[in-house]
C-alpha positions as CSV (number, residue, x, y, z in Angstrom):
1,M,-11.6,-15.4,15.7
2,S,-10.5,-16.1,19.7
3,Q,-9.7,-13.2,21.3
4,A,-7.1,-16.3,23.1
5,D,-6.1,-17.4,19.4
6,L,-5.6,-13.7,17.9
7,T,-3.4,-13.1,20.8
8,E,-1.3,-15.7,20.1
9,R,-0.9,-14.8,16.5
10,L,-0.5,-11.8,17.5
11,E,2.8,-11.9,20.4
12,D,4.3,-14.4,17.9
13,E,4.2,-11.7,14.5
14,L,5.4,-9.2,17.3
15,F,8.1,-10.7,18.3
16,S,9.4,-12.0,15.3
17,L,9.3,-8.3,13.9
18,R,11.0,-7.5,17.7
19,E,13.2,-9.0,16.6
20,R,14.7,-7.8,14.3
21,V,13.7,-4.5,14.6
22,G,13.7,-3.6,17.9
23,T,11.4,-2.8,20.5
24,Q,10.5,0.4,20.4
25,P,8.7,0.6,17.0
26,F,6.0,-2.1,18.9
27,P,6.4,-1.9,22.3
28,R,3.2,-2.9,23.3
29,E,1.2,-6.4,24.3
30,A,-1.2,-7.5,21.9
31,L,-4.0,-7.5,23.4
32,E,-2.9,-4.2,24.0
33,Y,-3.3,-3.4,20.0
34,L,-6.7,-5.3,19.9
35,N,-8.5,-3.4,22.2
36,D,-6.9,-1.0,20.5
37,W,-8.1,-1.4,17.0
38,A,-11.4,-2.5,17.9
39,D,-11.3,1.4,19.9
40,N,-14.4,3.2,18.1
41,D,-11.9,6.0,17.3
42,K,-10.3,3.7,15.1
43,R,-12.7,0.5,14.5
44,W,-10.2,-1.7,12.6
45,L,-11.9,-4.2,14.3
46,R,-14.7,-5.0,15.7
47,K,-15.3,-7.3,19.3
48,F,-18.4,-8.9,20.0
49,Y,-18.9,-11.7,22.1
50,Q,-20.6,-14.9,20.5
51,T,-23.8,-16.8,22.2
52,G,-22.9,-18.6,24.9
53,S,-19.2,-17.5,25.5
54,D,-17.0,-15.3,28.2
55,E,-14.5,-15.4,25.0
56,P,-15.0,-11.7,23.3
57,Y,-14.1,-12.6,19.4
58,Y,-12.9,-10.0,17.5
59,D,-13.3,-9.7,13.3
60,L,-12.9,-7.6,10.4
61,T,-14.3,-4.9,9.5
62,P,-16.5,-4.3,5.9
63,A,-14.0,-0.7,5.5
64,T,-11.1,-2.8,7.0
65,E,-11.8,-5.9,4.2
66,K,-12.0,-3.4,1.9
67,A,-9.1,-1.9,2.7
68,I,-6.3,-4.8,2.4
69,G,-8.9,-6.0,-0.8
70,W,-7.7,-2.6,-2.4
71,L,-3.6,-3.4,-1.1
72,G,-3.8,-7.2,-2.5
73,T,-5.3,-5.2,-6.1
74,L,-1.9,-3.1,-6.2
75,T,0.5,-6.2,-6.0
76,E,-1.5,-8.2,-9.2
77,R,-0.3,-5.5,-11.9
78,S,2.6,-5.9,-12.9
79,F,5.0,-3.3,-15.0
80,V,6.9,-5.6,-17.6
81,G,9.2,-3.1,-19.8
82,T,11.2,-3.8,-22.9
83,E,14.1,-1.6,-22.7
84,S,13.1,-0.6,-26.3
85,R,9.5,0.7,-25.1
86,L,11.5,3.4,-22.1
87,L,13.2,4.0,-25.4
88,T,10.2,5.2,-27.0
89,L,8.6,6.5,-24.1
90,F,11.3,8.3,-23.7
91,E,11.5,9.8,-26.8
92,L,7.8,11.0,-27.2
93,L,8.2,12.8,-24.5
94,K,11.2,14.5,-25.4
95,Q,8.9,15.5,-28.6
96,I,6.4,16.4,-26.3
97,S,8.6,18.3,-24.7
98,E,10.0,20.2,-27.9
99,G,6.8,20.5,-29.7
100,S,6.0,23.1,-26.5
101,N,8.6,25.6,-26.5
102,A,6.3,28.8,-27.3
103,D,9.6,30.2,-29.5
104,Q,9.2,29.1,-33.2
105,D,12.5,29.7,-34.4
106,T,14.1,26.7,-31.9
107,R,11.3,24.1,-33.1
108,I,12.0,24.9,-36.7
109,R,15.9,25.1,-35.4
110,P,17.7,22.0,-38.0
111,G,17.8,18.8,-36.5
112,S,14.9,19.8,-34.1
113,I,12.5,17.4,-34.0
114,S,9.5,19.3,-35.6
115,S,12.1,20.4,-38.3
116,R,12.1,16.1,-39.5
117,R,8.4,15.9,-39.6
């Protein structure tokens, strides 16, 4: 994406963020952020010049693309648990806890899970 287009989009996003959370968390201008993100110590963006153009362009580095892809997979996995599944889980955890007690008298005490088997 060209520097002009990307700067304009980032300025719009920064404006929206600043209205919600104030200017302190995002004090710099969009172009400063872009140059920082393309700097050698971060390398989140690649800054380059297309043939015959004096305007810089930016694209994501492969590592950044991979990280964004991985973040996207986190939202794809959803756990839909029912109350009965959760109750089963808690019961199993209780059994594990009681069954791992080293004191034999506690494990075989009447009413304990181990003595019901």
